[in-house]
C-alpha positions, 0 to 999 in steps of 0.5 A: 816792423816797428809801429806807433802802437808800441806806445802801449808797451816797452819794446823788448830790447830793454750732445750737451752735458753739465760741467760742474767743475767750471764756475762762471764769472759774476757780472761787473758792478757799475762803473761810477765814472760812467755817465750812463744810468744803470738802466742804459747799461746792457745786461751782462751776457749769461754764458753757456757752459756745456760740452759737445761731441764732435760729429767726426769723433763721437767718443769724447766730449769737449768742454766749452764756455760760450758768450753770445754776441751783443744784440743787433737791431736795424737801428743799431746793427752789431758789426761783429754779428758774423764774428766769433772770437775763440780763445786758444790755450797753451799746454799748461793752463785750461780755458778757465785761465781766460776768465778774467780777461773775458770779464775785462773785455766784456766789462769795457764793451758793456759799460761803454755801450759798445757792441761785441762778438760771440766769445768761445773758450774751450778745453782741447782734448785731454785738457781741463774738463774735456775728455781724452782724444778718442784717437789717441792710442796710448794713455797719457802722458803720450804723443797721441796727436799733433797740432795739425790734428788739433787744427782739424778738431778746432775747425769741426768744433767751431763749425758745430758751435756756429751752426747751433748758435746761428742767427737765422735772421743773419745766416752765415755758413762759417764765422769770421774768426778772431783767434786769441792765443797763448803759447802753443795756442799761437802755433795752432792758430797759425796752422789753422789760418794756413790750413783754412785760408780765408777764415781768420779775420784777426789774431792776438798772439800772447807769448807764442811758443817758439815753434821751430826750435828746442828751448834747450838750445836757447842756452849756449852749449859750454861743452862744444870745443869753441865755447868761450867762457869769457862771453858769459855774463857776470856771475854766471858759470858754465854749470849754470848753462849746463843746468839750464839746458838740461832742465829746459830740455827735460821740461820743454823738449819736443820729445817730452810727452804731456797729459794732453797727448799733444805732441810737439815732435813735428812742430818745427817741421810744420812751422819751420820759420817765424816769419813765413808763410804769409797768411791768407785771411778773411776776405782774401787779405792778410789777417789783422795781427797783434804780437805780444811778448812777456815782460823781460824782468817778470819772466826772468824773475818767474824763471828764477823763483819757479821750478827751473831756478834759472839765474836771472842774468842768463834769462836776460842775456839769452832767453829774452833776446831769443824770444824777442827775435822770434816775435819780430818774425811773427809780425811779418806773416800778414800784409804790410800795415796789418801787424802791431808789435812786438808789444811787451805785456808789462808785468806779465810772464809767459801766461799773459792772460793769467798775469795781465787780464786787463792787458789782454782785454785792452788788446782785444778791444784794440784789435776789434777797433782795427777790424771794424775800422779797417785801420792800418798801422803807420810805421815810424819811418813813414811818419819821419819821411 
């Protein structure tokens, strides 16, 4: 559904152990444009950088970074005291890829004197500073476990983190979750919301993986009998299409194993549609959802200059519209009025948190505002009627 919030982008049609490898961010400097004095500005939270072992998987540690929520007092309660924002990685970048976005978000809230929830980033088994999944039978790269297994791990992980950091004066058995995700992290978030209904309050999708297909099939097959070479965009050749299909298949095909051990072989079976099923969110309502896609020009440029060397005209003609249609389906998986998008992360390729941390920080702020104010989106057609 096209919403007024599209003004922010361009619619796509045009046990604990130390983890020494992780370096925490420094607190922000004071914003000279802020009216508050230095004494009025709350201190930047100190992150807990550690690891834990899941109670049901004692053989390996998961590395994480945890920022506590801002203080809550009777005079100034924190509306997010029972909320936990969890950042879900894609396959290729670890939790450190969220550092700048986390910093941007916290800076916006602190310098404006606004409350914020607890924040949690982590490396899944086999990623970054975390150890391999103890249930994987073969060494990486492999198809050791699937996204549904990662969902169960995420549930147990968030449950343990929440219990350990539970506010005794304001106890809850499990937090209201807001999941901020990139790439395959979006698929894991959808599966989590489906599997554990009533737990997810909000979702921010940043260039979701196309879960129900093979990226090699984004490109037309020039070797089928009914292929018409006249439909090729100017400057493109049949060889370009063949090369794109082969390269994307070798790198992104669902049968390709990875060092994390996270298999995508059954992902299309787990999530066969972009627009279904509808999600049952926190409190029995659909979760608040923001869907963001990559910048078409930036993605095309990165696809050309990167290892794939895909001609830009092919990406603009085939891959970008294909991805946009998938994102248009995603906005339908929650209740009417709860979704914003698809937005375009201007200047960002597939790894939106890396290319546009300020954009991500802004979108988290916007999502929290909708959550706390229970704002529903107004469609363009409603305004015109």
